[in-house]
C-alpha positions, 0 to 999 in steps of 0.5 A: 500499499502506498499510503495509510491512515495517519497514527492516532492522535493523542488526544483520542482514546484507542478504544479498537484497532484501526485498520491501516488503510486510506480510504479514498472514495465511496458509492453505495456500500462500497469504498475505494482506498487509494490504491484503487482496491475495492471494500464492501463498507460493513460498518456502516458509518458505526451507527451514525451512517446507514445511508450508503456512499455518494447516492445521487438523491441523498447528496443535495439533500444532505448537502442542504442540511449540513449548510445548516446543522450537521450535529447535534448532541443527544444530550439537547 
């Protein structure tokens, strides 16, 4: 592999092992690394993104929402 993910930040709790890959893009349930290898994204954003990647009908709606508010904690 010609690239890999940078080491974890000392400010981030290392609660699970990280895969040594650098993802470049996604489409539907597939992702590709910087070397062009394709993977099935079986993690689904770890419970925060179950919409897949780059769906043509979702991109405009998500762009509109992100321009307003990207995240709100469940503490509110």
